[in-house]
Phi, psi and omega in degrees: 000326178296323179297320182287341178274359182292151181300318181301316181289325177296318176297321182293310188277334184252351180232297186294310182298312177299320179295321179297313179298317180297316180296319179295318179297315180296314185296304185284331175294312178294325177297317178296317178296319179297316180294320178297318178295318178296319180299313179295319182296316180294321178299315179295319179298315181293325178295318177296319179296320180294317178297318180296317179294318178296320178295323178294319178295318179298320179296319178294322177296317178297322177297316179294322178297316179295322182294317181288329175293319177297323179296320180293322181292329182290342181289349180291331184241356186226148178295147183304320182296320180289326178300315180291324178296319179288340183260021181298334180295341179283348182293341175294329177270326180254076183292344176276351178110170178236153179207154176238132179234162164280162180295346177270357176100014179270127182288127179260316181199155181206160179264356179211201186302150185265345188297311183296319182297313187286332185265345188243312193287314190301337182298343186273344181223353184300131176094358181272132179279125184252126180250340177207166181290118180230162177225152180206170177241138177278158171298152180298137175231161182274124178288122181299331184278310184268338183078003179265162175287135182230148179233140179251130172264123187240132176230127181245147178241154177297340180286355174100015180245138178240126177258134183231134174234137184248131177214164183257123178301328181297319178295319180298314181292321180298320179293322182289328183267357187301318185260001184245343188216138175230135184293336174070231185273012178096350179274344178269155183206159175221141182229144171233122182238159176277189185292346178259006180083012181277135185292123176257326184202146177211153173228128170080018176222182192238021177288147178285151179300130180086007180295152179274110180249024183297334181264003180289147183304129176091338183293312182298318179295318180296322179293339174275001179091016182259152174237150179164195179225155172213170184230139177225151176263129183209126177056044178068001177244147175268125182257142173265132180247113177251132184225151179201146180276151170259096196296322185299330184238003181058047173265170179236133176244128182229135173240130181233133175199151176287122187292335179295329184277352184278330186297149176297145179306324178295321178294321178296328177292323180292340175299326182268003183301319179301333181287356175295342176289340180298313175301325177298318178295320179297316177298322178295319178294321177297316177297320178296318179298319177297317179296320179295317185284322186261346183235300188293308182298315174300322178294319178297317178295321178294325177296317178299318180292324177294322176296316177297324176297322178297331178270007173101005179270096184278340184285326187292333182290340182276351177285128184294141178255350180075205179090192183287170186300319183298321179292321178297321176296320178298319178295321178300317178295321177296322178297317178297317178296321180296321178296319177295317178296322180297316177296319179295321180292325177298319176294319180293324179297320177300318178294313180296323178298318178295319179296315180296319178297320176296320178298315181294321178296319178293323177296318179296319178296316180295319178295321179294317179297316180297320182287318186278334185245297187295311182294321179295322177295319179293326177294316178297319178297321180295322178293318178298323178293325177295317178295321179295325180294326180290328181267003180291139184261332181247158185291324182295314180295321179298320180293320179294318178295322179296321179295318179295322178296318179297318179296321179295318180297318179294322179295320177298317179296320179294319180292322177297319177295322178295314179295327176295321177292322180288325182221090182292098183293328177300325181294318182288323187270315189249347177104176187293319185298313180295320180297317180292324177298314179293324178298318179295319179296313182297316180291328177297321179289317183288325182272345181062034174226150180289126176238112182264147178238129179233145175227140180223158181086183182276116183292147178206154177276145180245177176300145181304321180295323180290314179299318179297319180295316178296323178294315180297322178294321176296318179300313181293321178298316178292327177295320176298320178299318181294324185274325193236333196285329188055043184271160175252352176200157180213165182218138176236123185227140179233118183247121175264112177250177182291324186246344183220163169238126183248126174251121185241128176238119189225144176217169179250034184280204188279345178073181180197169178279124185288130176297146180287338178208159178301335181296336182275354182294320181290321180292332180267000177083016180267065183288328178296316177296323178297320177296320177296318178300317181293318178296322178297318180294327181296328180257008178079023180262168180236133180260135178233134181241133173234127182202147172222151180298121180083001183242013176081187183228140173237114182251123182236130174248120182251119181248113177287143181266000000 
Protein backbone atom coordinates (compact mmCIF):
# COMPACT_ATOMS: atom_id res chain seq x y z
CA UNK A 1 0.00 0.00 0.00
CA UNK A 2 2.93 2.34 0.67
CA UNK A 3 4.14 1.75 -2.87
CA UNK A 4 0.74 2.69 -4.32
CA UNK A 5 0.73 5.91 -2.32
CA UNK A 6 4.02 6.99 -3.94
CA UNK A 7 4.13 10.17 -6.02
CA UNK A 8 5.27 8.48 -9.29
CA UNK A 9 2.31 6.11 -9.41
CA UNK A 10 -0.11 8.85 -8.40
CA UNK A 11 1.22 11.06 -11.19
CA UNK A 12 0.95 8.17 -13.62
CA UNK A 13 -2.57 7.01 -12.78
CA UNK A 14 -4.19 10.33 -11.88
CA UNK A 15 -2.42 12.73 -14.27
CA UNK A 16 -0.38 11.24 -17.10
CA UNK A 17 -2.67 8.30 -17.95
CA UNK A 18 -5.93 10.34 -18.00
CA UNK A 19 -4.24 13.10 -20.03
CA UNK A 20 -2.86 10.55 -22.46
CA UNK A 21 -6.26 8.93 -22.94
CA UNK A 22 -7.91 12.35 -23.34
CA UNK A 23 -5.34 13.45 -25.91
CA UNK A 24 -5.72 10.22 -27.87
CA UNK A 25 -9.52 10.51 -27.83
CA UNK A 26 -9.33 14.16 -28.97
CA UNK A 27 -6.69 13.49 -31.61
CA UNK A 28 -8.14 10.39 -33.21
CA UNK A 29 -11.76 11.45 -32.62
CA UNK A 30 -11.26 14.77 -34.38
CA UNK A 31 -9.22 13.05 -37.08
CA UNK A 32 -12.06 10.60 -37.71
CA UNK A 33 -14.65 13.39 -37.80
CA UNK A 34 -12.45 15.43 -40.14
CA UNK A 35 -11.96 12.49 -42.50
CA UNK A 36 -15.68 11.69 -42.47
CA UNK A 37 -16.48 15.31 -43.33
CA UNK A 38 -13.86 15.33 -46.10
CA UNK A 39 -15.22 12.06 -47.48
CA UNK A 40 -18.76 13.43 -47.60
CA UNK A 41 -17.59 16.74 -49.07
CA UNK A 42 -15.62 15.07 -51.88
CA UNK A 43 -18.56 12.77 -52.63
CA UNK A 44 -20.96 15.71 -52.89
CA UNK A 45 -18.50 17.69 -55.00
CA UNK A 46 -17.96 14.79 -57.43
CA UNK A 47 -21.69 14.16 -57.68
CA UNK A 48 -22.27 17.80 -58.62
CA UNK A 49 -19.41 17.65 -61.12
CA UNK A 50 -20.78 14.46 -62.69
CA UNK A 51 -24.26 15.90 -62.98
CA UNK A 52 -22.88 19.09 -64.52
CA UNK A 53 -20.79 17.14 -67.04
CA UNK A 54 -23.75 14.87 -67.91
CA UNK A 55 -25.98 17.92 -68.29
CA UNK A 56 -23.37 19.55 -70.57
CA UNK A 57 -23.21 16.41 -72.74
CA UNK A 58 -27.01 16.24 -72.87
CA UNK A 59 -27.19 19.88 -73.86
CA UNK A 60 -24.70 19.33 -76.68
CA UNK A 61 -26.66 16.30 -77.88
CA UNK A 62 -29.88 18.31 -77.91
CA UNK A 63 -28.11 21.07 -79.80
CA UNK A 64 -26.84 18.61 -82.41
CA UNK A 65 -30.31 17.06 -82.66
CA UNK A 66 -31.88 20.49 -83.30
CA UNK A 67 -29.17 21.38 -85.85
CA UNK A 68 -29.64 18.24 -87.93
CA UNK A 69 -33.44 18.66 -87.79
CA UNK A 70 -33.10 22.25 -89.02
CA UNK A 71 -30.81 21.01 -91.75
CA UNK A 72 -33.43 18.47 -92.88
CA UNK A 73 -36.20 21.10 -92.97
CA UNK A 74 -34.13 23.46 -95.13
CA UNK A 75 -34.01 20.84 -97.92
CA UNK A 76 -37.66 21.56 -98.68
CA UNK A 77 -36.79 24.84 -100.47
CA UNK A 78 -33.07 24.46 -101.29
CA UNK A 79 -31.00 22.02 -103.27
CA UNK A 80 -29.08 19.50 -101.09
CA UNK A 81 -25.67 20.71 -102.25
CA UNK A 82 -26.47 24.30 -101.33
CA UNK A 83 -27.93 23.27 -97.99
CA UNK A 84 -24.65 21.58 -97.01
CA UNK A 85 -22.61 24.52 -98.29
CA UNK A 86 -24.62 26.92 -96.13
CA UNK A 87 -24.32 24.58 -93.09
CA UNK A 88 -20.54 24.41 -93.06
CA UNK A 89 -20.54 26.12 -89.65
CA UNK A 90 -22.09 22.90 -88.22
CA UNK A 91 -18.95 20.92 -89.02
CA UNK A 92 -17.44 22.13 -85.74
CA UNK A 93 -20.08 20.02 -83.94
CA UNK A 94 -20.23 17.23 -86.54
CA UNK A 95 -16.53 16.51 -86.94
CA UNK A 96 -17.39 13.27 -88.73
CA UNK A 97 -19.25 15.20 -91.50
CA UNK A 98 -22.79 15.87 -92.73
CA UNK A 99 -24.85 14.09 -95.40
CA UNK A 100 -28.30 14.21 -97.01
CA UNK A 101 -30.20 11.06 -98.05
CA UNK A 102 -33.55 10.19 -99.40
CA UNK A 103 -35.76 8.35 -96.96
CA UNK A 104 -35.05 5.23 -99.04
CA UNK A 105 -31.30 5.51 -98.33
CA UNK A 106 -30.01 7.11 -101.54
CA UNK A 107 -27.14 9.55 -100.87
CA UNK A 108 -27.91 13.03 -102.17
CA UNK A 109 -24.95 15.08 -100.89
CA UNK A 110 -22.16 14.83 -98.35
CA UNK A 111 -19.27 16.88 -96.97
CA UNK A 112 -16.74 13.99 -97.12
CA UNK A 113 -16.18 10.48 -98.54
CA UNK A 114 -19.26 8.56 -99.61
CA UNK A 115 -18.19 4.97 -98.85
CA UNK A 116 -18.91 5.10 -95.10
CA UNK A 117 -22.17 6.95 -95.54
CA UNK A 118 -23.61 4.59 -98.14
CA UNK A 119 -22.53 1.34 -96.46
CA UNK A 120 -23.27 2.15 -92.83
CA UNK A 121 -25.89 4.81 -92.18
CA UNK A 122 -29.04 3.88 -94.22
CA UNK A 123 -29.58 0.64 -92.30
CA UNK A 124 -30.80 2.64 -89.31
CA UNK A 125 -33.90 4.23 -90.92
CA UNK A 126 -34.64 2.59 -94.31
CA UNK A 127 -38.27 1.41 -94.49
CA UNK A 128 -39.56 3.55 -91.65
CA UNK A 129 -42.76 5.54 -92.43
CA UNK A 130 -42.21 9.19 -91.59
CA UNK A 131 -45.22 11.37 -90.75
CA UNK A 132 -43.38 14.37 -89.27
CA UNK A 133 -39.89 15.72 -88.94
CA UNK A 134 -38.13 13.72 -86.20
CA UNK A 135 -34.55 13.25 -85.09
CA UNK A 136 -32.75 10.42 -83.34
CA UNK A 137 -29.26 9.13 -82.47
CA UNK A 138 -27.85 5.84 -83.56
CA UNK A 139 -25.99 3.53 -81.15
CA UNK A 140 -22.23 4.12 -81.23
CA UNK A 141 -20.41 2.22 -83.96
CA UNK A 142 -16.73 1.92 -84.81
CA UNK A 143 -15.60 4.17 -87.66
CA UNK A 144 -13.63 1.97 -90.15
CA UNK A 145 -11.35 4.86 -91.05
CA UNK A 146 -10.51 6.42 -87.64
CA UNK A 147 -11.18 3.40 -85.40
CA UNK A 148 -13.07 5.62 -82.97
CA UNK A 149 -16.62 5.25 -81.77
CA UNK A 150 -18.94 7.41 -83.84
CA UNK A 151 -22.60 8.39 -83.41
CA UNK A 152 -24.97 9.57 -86.12
CA UNK A 153 -27.68 12.16 -85.53
CA UNK A 154 -30.54 11.47 -88.00
CA UNK A 155 -33.50 13.77 -88.89
CA UNK A 156 -36.20 12.73 -91.39
CA UNK A 157 -38.89 14.85 -93.02
CA UNK A 158 -42.24 13.78 -94.54
CA UNK A 159 -41.00 15.27 -97.83
CA UNK A 160 -38.61 12.33 -98.17
CA UNK A 161 -35.24 13.83 -97.17
CA UNK A 162 -33.03 12.55 -94.34
CA UNK A 163 -30.24 14.68 -92.80
CA UNK A 164 -27.38 12.88 -91.05
CA UNK A 165 -24.59 14.30 -88.88
CA UNK A 166 -21.61 12.30 -87.60
CA UNK A 167 -19.73 13.11 -84.35
CA UNK A 168 -17.43 11.38 -81.87
CA UNK A 169 -18.68 10.81 -78.27
CA UNK A 170 -15.10 10.98 -77.00
CA UNK A 171 -14.72 14.54 -78.29
CA UNK A 172 -18.06 15.48 -76.76
CA UNK A 173 -17.13 14.00 -73.38
CA UNK A 174 -13.63 15.51 -73.41
CA UNK A 175 -15.08 18.98 -73.96
CA UNK A 176 -17.67 18.52 -71.18
CA UNK A 177 -15.12 17.30 -68.64
CA UNK A 178 -12.37 19.78 -69.54
CA UNK A 179 -13.28 22.30 -66.84
CA UNK A 180 -14.80 19.88 -64.33
CA UNK A 181 -12.34 17.02 -63.97
CA UNK A 182 -8.59 16.55 -63.80
CA UNK A 183 -6.94 13.16 -63.74
CA UNK A 184 -4.50 14.35 -61.09
CA UNK A 185 -1.91 11.80 -59.96
CA UNK A 186 -3.35 9.02 -62.11
CA UNK A 187 -5.55 7.47 -59.41
CA UNK A 188 -8.65 9.37 -60.58
CA UNK A 189 -10.65 8.31 -63.64
CA UNK A 190 -13.78 9.15 -65.68
CA UNK A 191 -15.85 6.84 -67.91
CA UNK A 192 -18.55 7.36 -70.52
CA UNK A 193 -20.48 4.26 -71.61
CA UNK A 194 -23.34 3.61 -73.99
CA UNK A 195 -26.70 2.12 -73.01
CA UNK A 196 -25.17 -1.36 -72.91
CA UNK A 197 -22.30 -0.38 -70.61
CA UNK A 198 -19.72 -0.44 -73.43
CA UNK A 199 -16.82 1.99 -72.89
CA UNK A 200 -16.96 5.03 -75.19
CA UNK A 201 -14.44 7.31 -73.48
CA UNK A 202 -12.15 7.25 -70.45
CA UNK A 203 -9.66 9.46 -68.62
CA UNK A 204 -7.03 8.20 -66.23
CA UNK A 205 -7.59 4.42 -66.37
CA UNK A 206 -6.39 1.44 -68.40
CA UNK A 207 -9.54 -0.22 -69.74
CA UNK A 208 -9.47 -1.17 -73.42
CA UNK A 209 -11.62 0.72 -75.85
CA UNK A 210 -15.06 -0.90 -76.08
CA UNK A 211 -14.71 -2.85 -72.80
CA UNK A 212 -17.88 -3.97 -71.05
CA UNK A 213 -18.26 -1.87 -67.87
CA UNK A 214 -21.88 -2.74 -67.19
CA UNK A 215 -20.91 -4.27 -63.80
CA UNK A 216 -18.71 -1.37 -62.77
CA UNK A 217 -19.87 0.52 -59.67
CA UNK A 218 -22.42 3.21 -60.55
CA UNK A 219 -22.89 2.23 -64.23
CA UNK A 220 -26.01 0.15 -63.70
CA UNK A 221 -27.61 2.85 -61.53
CA UNK A 222 -26.82 5.59 -64.09
CA UNK A 223 -28.32 3.47 -66.92
CA UNK A 224 -31.49 3.29 -64.84
CA UNK A 225 -31.58 7.10 -64.81
CA UNK A 226 -30.26 7.55 -61.28
CA UNK A 227 -27.62 9.99 -60.00
CA UNK A 228 -25.62 9.67 -56.81
CA UNK A 229 -22.40 8.49 -55.15
CA UNK A 230 -21.03 5.29 -53.75
CA UNK A 231 -17.69 4.26 -52.23
CA UNK A 232 -15.37 1.36 -53.00
CA UNK A 233 -12.00 0.27 -51.57
CA UNK A 234 -9.27 -0.09 -54.12
CA UNK A 235 -5.48 -0.27 -53.73
CA UNK A 236 -5.66 0.55 -50.01
CA UNK A 237 -7.51 3.79 -50.81
CA UNK A 238 -11.21 4.41 -50.60
CA UNK A 239 -12.57 5.81 -53.89
CA UNK A 240 -15.67 7.90 -54.31
CA UNK A 241 -17.78 6.88 -57.32
CA UNK A 242 -20.09 9.61 -58.68
CA UNK A 243 -22.51 8.63 -61.48
CA UNK A 244 -25.14 10.36 -63.58
CA UNK A 245 -27.16 9.48 -66.74
CA UNK A 246 -26.89 11.24 -70.12
CA UNK A 247 -30.64 11.24 -70.78
CA UNK A 248 -31.00 11.90 -74.55
CA UNK A 249 -29.11 8.73 -75.43
CA UNK A 250 -29.28 6.77 -72.11
CA UNK A 251 -25.53 6.82 -71.60
CA UNK A 252 -23.77 6.63 -68.23
CA UNK A 253 -21.08 9.04 -66.97
CA UNK A 254 -18.95 7.97 -63.97
CA UNK A 255 -16.14 9.79 -62.12
CA UNK A 256 -13.90 7.85 -59.75
CA UNK A 257 -11.16 9.25 -57.50
CA UNK A 258 -9.62 8.61 -54.04
CA UNK A 259 -11.17 11.17 -51.77
CA UNK A 260 -8.06 11.40 -49.53
CA UNK A 261 -6.03 12.75 -52.46
CA UNK A 262 -8.57 15.43 -53.33
CA UNK A 263 -8.14 17.50 -50.19
CA UNK A 264 -5.90 20.51 -50.29
CA UNK A 265 -2.45 19.86 -48.72
CA UNK A 266 -3.23 22.42 -46.05
CA UNK A 267 -6.46 20.58 -45.23
CA UNK A 268 -4.59 17.27 -45.10
CA UNK A 269 -2.15 18.90 -42.72
CA UNK A 270 -5.00 20.03 -40.49
CA UNK A 271 -6.06 16.40 -40.16
CA UNK A 272 -2.91 15.85 -38.14
CA UNK A 273 -3.30 19.08 -36.19
CA UNK A 274 -4.70 17.35 -33.07
CA UNK A 275 -1.56 15.24 -32.97
CA UNK A 276 0.41 18.39 -32.23
CA UNK A 277 -0.55 17.60 -28.66
CA UNK A 278 1.68 14.54 -28.84
CA UNK A 279 4.92 16.57 -28.61
CA UNK A 280 3.40 18.40 -25.66
CA UNK A 281 2.73 15.04 -24.04
CA UNK A 282 6.26 13.89 -24.85
CA UNK A 283 7.70 17.04 -23.30
CA UNK A 284 5.50 16.47 -20.26
CA UNK A 285 6.79 12.90 -19.99
CA UNK A 286 10.36 14.15 -20.32
CA UNK A 287 9.68 16.68 -17.59
CA UNK A 288 8.09 13.97 -15.47
CA UNK A 289 11.09 11.72 -16.06
CA UNK A 290 13.43 14.52 -15.02
CA UNK A 291 11.33 15.15 -11.94
CA UNK A 292 11.28 11.47 -11.05
CA UNK A 293 15.01 11.07 -11.51
CA UNK A 294 16.14 14.34 -9.98
CA UNK A 295 13.45 14.92 -7.35
CA UNK A 296 11.17 11.99 -6.53
CA UNK A 297 13.72 9.16 -6.56
CA UNK A 298 16.30 11.11 -4.49
CA UNK A 299 13.55 12.05 -2.04
CA UNK A 300 12.42 8.42 -1.78
CA UNK A 301 16.01 7.31 -1.22
CA UNK A 302 16.47 10.05 1.34
CA UNK A 303 13.27 8.91 3.06
CA UNK A 304 14.63 5.35 3.28
CA UNK A 305 17.90 6.62 4.71
CA UNK A 306 16.04 8.82 7.20
CA UNK A 307 14.03 5.76 8.29
CA UNK A 308 17.24 3.79 8.72
CA UNK A 309 18.62 6.74 10.67
CA UNK A 310 15.61 6.55 12.97
CA UNK A 311 16.52 2.91 13.70
CA UNK A 312 20.05 3.93 14.61
CA UNK A 313 21.94 3.43 11.33
CA UNK A 314 23.99 6.65 11.18
CA UNK A 315 26.30 5.54 8.36
CA UNK A 316 23.65 5.19 5.66
CA UNK A 317 22.57 8.84 5.80
CA UNK A 318 26.04 9.92 4.64
CA UNK A 319 25.74 8.05 1.32
CA UNK A 320 24.86 10.65 -1.40
CA UNK A 321 21.40 10.43 -2.94
CA UNK A 322 21.97 12.90 -5.80
CA UNK A 323 19.12 14.99 -7.21
CA UNK A 324 18.71 18.72 -7.38
CA UNK A 325 20.68 21.17 -5.27
CA UNK A 326 17.91 21.64 -2.69
CA UNK A 327 17.73 17.88 -1.99
CA UNK A 328 21.51 17.71 -1.60
CA UNK A 329 21.34 20.60 0.85
CA UNK A 330 18.57 18.80 2.73
CA UNK A 331 20.73 15.69 2.99
CA UNK A 332 23.65 17.79 4.24
CA UNK A 333 21.45 19.22 6.98
CA UNK A 334 20.25 15.73 7.89
CA UNK A 335 23.87 14.58 8.12
CA UNK A 336 24.62 17.44 10.51
CA UNK A 337 21.52 16.60 12.54
CA UNK A 338 22.52 12.92 12.57
CA UNK A 339 25.94 13.81 13.90
CA UNK A 340 24.37 15.86 16.67
CA UNK A 341 21.91 13.07 17.45
CA UNK A 342 24.77 10.57 17.47
CA UNK A 343 26.70 12.67 19.97
CA UNK A 344 23.57 13.09 22.06
CA UNK A 345 22.90 9.35 21.94
CA UNK A 346 26.47 8.62 22.97
CA UNK A 347 25.95 10.81 26.00
CA UNK A 348 22.58 9.19 26.60
CA UNK A 349 24.08 5.74 26.23
CA UNK A 350 26.56 6.54 28.96
CA UNK A 351 23.71 7.59 31.18
CA UNK A 352 21.57 4.59 30.20
CA UNK A 353 24.57 2.33 30.65
CA UNK A 354 25.05 3.65 34.16
CA UNK A 355 21.33 3.24 34.86
CA UNK A 356 21.33 -0.27 33.42
CA UNK A 357 24.44 -1.18 35.41
CA UNK A 358 22.74 0.17 38.52
CA UNK A 359 19.65 -1.90 37.74
CA UNK A 360 21.71 -5.03 37.29
CA UNK A 361 23.64 -4.34 40.50
CA UNK A 362 20.37 -3.81 42.36
CA UNK A 363 19.01 -7.04 40.89
CA UNK A 364 22.12 -8.92 42.02
CA UNK A 365 21.82 -7.44 45.51
CA UNK A 366 18.13 -8.25 45.69
CA UNK A 367 18.74 -11.79 44.42
CA UNK A 368 21.53 -12.24 46.94
CA UNK A 369 19.38 -10.98 49.80
CA UNK A 370 16.48 -13.19 48.76
CA UNK A 371 18.76 -16.19 48.46
CA UNK A 372 20.79 -15.64 51.63
CA UNK A 373 18.01 -14.44 53.91
CA UNK A 374 14.47 -14.94 52.71
CA UNK A 375 14.88 -18.33 51.10
CA UNK A 376 17.02 -19.61 54.00
CA UNK A 377 14.38 -18.46 56.45
CA UNK A 378 11.67 -20.20 54.43
CA UNK A 379 13.77 -23.38 54.35
CA UNK A 380 14.10 -23.25 58.15
CA UNK A 381 10.33 -22.62 58.42
CA UNK A 382 9.69 -25.58 56.16
CA UNK A 383 11.82 -27.83 58.36
CA UNK A 384 10.00 -26.72 61.52
CA UNK A 385 6.68 -27.44 59.81
CA UNK A 386 7.91 -30.93 58.99
CA UNK A 387 8.88 -31.51 62.65
CA UNK A 388 5.55 -30.10 63.83
CA UNK A 389 3.74 -32.39 61.42
CA UNK A 390 5.54 -35.42 62.91
CA UNK A 391 4.52 -34.45 66.44
CA UNK A 392 0.91 -33.63 65.57
CA UNK A 393 -1.60 -35.75 67.51
CA UNK A 394 -4.84 -35.19 65.62
CA UNK A 395 -5.58 -35.58 61.93
CA UNK A 396 -6.90 -32.05 61.43
CA UNK A 397 -3.74 -30.39 62.73
CA UNK A 398 -1.59 -32.74 60.61
CA UNK A 399 -3.55 -31.76 57.45
CA UNK A 400 -3.17 -28.05 58.17
CA UNK A 401 0.54 -28.40 58.79
CA UNK A 402 0.91 -30.38 55.53
CA UNK A 403 -0.89 -27.61 53.62
CA UNK A 404 1.35 -24.95 55.18
CA UNK A 405 4.41 -27.00 54.29
CA UNK A 406 3.26 -27.28 50.67
CA UNK A 407 2.69 -23.51 50.46
CA UNK A 408 6.13 -22.89 51.91
CA UNK A 409 7.73 -25.26 49.39
CA UNK A 410 5.95 -23.51 46.50
CA UNK A 411 7.02 -20.11 47.83
CA UNK A 412 10.63 -21.28 47.98
CA UNK A 413 10.41 -22.49 44.35
CA UNK A 414 8.92 -19.20 43.23
CA UNK A 415 11.59 -17.20 45.01
CA UNK A 416 14.33 -19.32 43.52
CA UNK A 417 12.88 -18.75 40.05
CA UNK A 418 12.69 -15.03 40.81
CA UNK A 419 16.28 -14.90 41.99
CA UNK A 420 17.29 -16.85 38.89
CA UNK A 421 15.58 -14.22 36.72
CA UNK A 422 17.17 -11.42 38.67
CA UNK A 423 20.62 -13.01 38.60
CA UNK A 424 21.10 -15.67 35.86
CA UNK A 425 23.79 -17.77 37.50
CA UNK A 426 24.05 -20.03 34.45
CA UNK A 427 25.14 -16.98 32.45
CA UNK A 428 27.96 -16.14 34.83
CA UNK A 429 29.14 -19.70 35.31
CA UNK A 430 28.46 -21.54 32.02
CA UNK A 431 28.09 -18.81 29.42
CA UNK A 432 25.44 -17.36 27.09
CA UNK A 433 24.60 -20.54 25.15
CA UNK A 434 23.76 -22.58 28.25
CA UNK A 435 21.86 -19.68 29.79
CA UNK A 436 19.69 -19.24 26.68
CA UNK A 437 19.08 -22.99 26.51
CA UNK A 438 17.85 -23.02 30.12
CA UNK A 439 15.79 -19.86 29.45
CA UNK A 440 14.04 -21.57 26.54
CA UNK A 441 13.35 -24.68 28.63
CA UNK A 442 11.96 -22.72 31.58
CA UNK A 443 9.70 -20.54 29.40
CA UNK A 444 8.49 -23.57 27.45
CA UNK A 445 7.30 -25.12 30.73
CA UNK A 446 5.74 -21.93 32.04
CA UNK A 447 4.04 -20.96 28.74
CA UNK A 448 3.00 -24.52 27.86
CA UNK A 449 4.17 -24.09 24.24
CA UNK A 450 7.23 -25.63 22.55
CA UNK A 451 10.18 -23.22 22.47
CA UNK A 452 13.18 -24.59 20.58
CA UNK A 453 16.72 -23.30 20.97
CA UNK A 454 19.31 -23.62 18.19
CA UNK A 455 22.92 -22.55 18.08
CA UNK A 456 25.19 -22.49 15.02
CA UNK A 457 28.79 -21.55 14.32
CA UNK A 458 31.80 -21.66 16.59
CA UNK A 459 30.75 -20.85 20.14
CA UNK A 460 32.74 -18.24 22.04
CA UNK A 461 32.49 -16.24 25.23
CA UNK A 462 31.73 -12.53 24.98
CA UNK A 463 32.15 -9.62 27.33
CA UNK A 464 29.94 -10.04 30.41
CA UNK A 465 28.02 -6.84 29.57
CA UNK A 466 27.33 -8.12 26.03
CA UNK A 467 26.23 -11.58 27.19
CA UNK A 468 24.00 -10.05 29.86
CA UNK A 469 22.42 -7.66 27.28
CA UNK A 470 21.74 -10.51 24.82
CA UNK A 471 20.25 -12.58 27.63
CA UNK A 472 18.00 -9.72 28.79
CA UNK A 473 16.83 -9.11 25.21
CA UNK A 474 15.99 -12.80 24.86
CA UNK A 475 14.17 -12.66 28.18
CA UNK A 476 12.13 -9.63 27.07
CA UNK A 477 11.39 -11.17 23.64
CA UNK A 478 10.01 -14.38 25.18
CA UNK A 479 8.05 -12.28 27.67
CA UNK A 480 6.44 -10.37 24.77
CA UNK A 481 5.49 -13.69 23.15
CA UNK A 482 3.85 -14.79 26.41
CA UNK A 483 1.89 -11.53 26.80
CA UNK A 484 0.87 -10.62 23.26
CA UNK A 485 1.65 -13.16 20.54
CA UNK A 486 -0.97 -15.88 21.17
CA UNK A 487 1.56 -18.22 19.58
CA UNK A 488 1.57 -22.02 19.53
CA UNK A 489 5.35 -22.34 19.05
CA UNK A 490 8.45 -20.18 19.27
CA UNK A 491 12.12 -20.38 18.40
CA UNK A 492 15.27 -18.93 19.93
CA UNK A 493 18.39 -19.04 17.78
CA UNK A 494 21.98 -17.86 18.29
CA UNK A 495 24.29 -17.73 15.23
CA UNK A 496 28.06 -17.23 15.62
CA UNK A 497 29.50 -15.87 12.36
CA UNK A 498 32.97 -14.59 11.51
CA UNK A 499 31.98 -10.92 11.62
CA UNK A 500 28.64 -10.86 13.46
CA UNK A 501 26.58 -12.61 16.13
CA UNK A 502 22.87 -12.90 15.34
CA UNK A 503 20.21 -13.45 17.99
CA UNK A 504 16.84 -14.44 16.52
CA UNK A 505 13.56 -14.64 18.46
CA UNK A 506 10.68 -15.96 16.34
CA UNK A 507 7.06 -17.02 16.90
CA UNK A 508 4.01 -18.00 14.84
CA UNK A 509 1.58 -15.69 16.61
CA UNK A 510 -0.78 -13.03 15.34
CA UNK A 511 1.93 -10.51 14.42
CA UNK A 512 1.58 -6.72 14.38
CA UNK A 513 2.19 -3.64 12.27
CA UNK A 514 5.85 -2.67 12.42
CA UNK A 515 6.44 0.93 13.57
CA UNK A 516 8.07 3.15 10.98
CA UNK A 517 10.54 4.47 13.55
CA UNK A 518 11.47 3.72 17.18
CA UNK A 519 9.71 6.95 18.20
CA UNK A 520 6.35 5.32 17.39
CA UNK A 521 6.94 2.39 19.74
CA UNK A 522 5.82 4.28 22.82
CA UNK A 523 2.68 5.66 21.15
CA UNK A 524 1.74 2.14 20.00
CA UNK A 525 2.47 0.58 23.38
CA UNK A 526 5.53 -1.46 22.30
CA UNK A 527 7.54 -0.70 25.44
CA UNK A 528 9.19 -4.11 25.40
CA UNK A 529 10.51 -3.58 21.89
CA UNK A 530 11.73 -0.13 22.89
CA UNK A 531 13.67 -1.66 25.77
CA UNK A 532 15.24 -4.23 23.42
CA UNK A 533 16.12 -1.41 20.97
CA UNK A 534 17.80 0.59 23.73
CA UNK A 535 19.78 -2.41 25.00
CA UNK A 536 20.87 -3.18 21.41
CA UNK A 537 22.13 0.37 20.96
CA UNK A 538 24.07 0.17 24.24
CA UNK A 539 26.19 -2.72 22.93
CA UNK A 540 26.39 -1.40 19.35
CA UNK A 541 23.93 -3.91 17.88
CA UNK A 542 21.10 -3.34 15.38
CA UNK A 543 17.56 -4.60 15.81
CA UNK A 544 15.48 -5.73 12.80
CA UNK A 545 11.79 -6.64 12.96
CA UNK A 546 9.86 -8.67 10.39
CA UNK A 547 6.14 -9.21 10.89
CA UNK A 548 2.90 -9.66 9.02
CA UNK A 549 -0.63 -9.88 10.32
CA UNK A 550 -1.31 -13.51 11.17
CA UNK A 551 2.25 -14.62 10.26
CA UNK A 552 4.06 -14.06 13.54
CA UNK A 553 7.10 -11.96 14.40
CA UNK A 554 10.80 -12.43 13.68
CA UNK A 555 13.06 -10.27 15.84
CA UNK A 556 16.78 -10.22 14.94
CA UNK A 557 19.60 -8.53 16.84
CA UNK A 558 22.82 -8.27 14.84
CA UNK A 559 26.00 -7.56 16.80
CA UNK A 560 29.14 -6.79 14.76
CA UNK A 561 32.37 -8.23 16.23
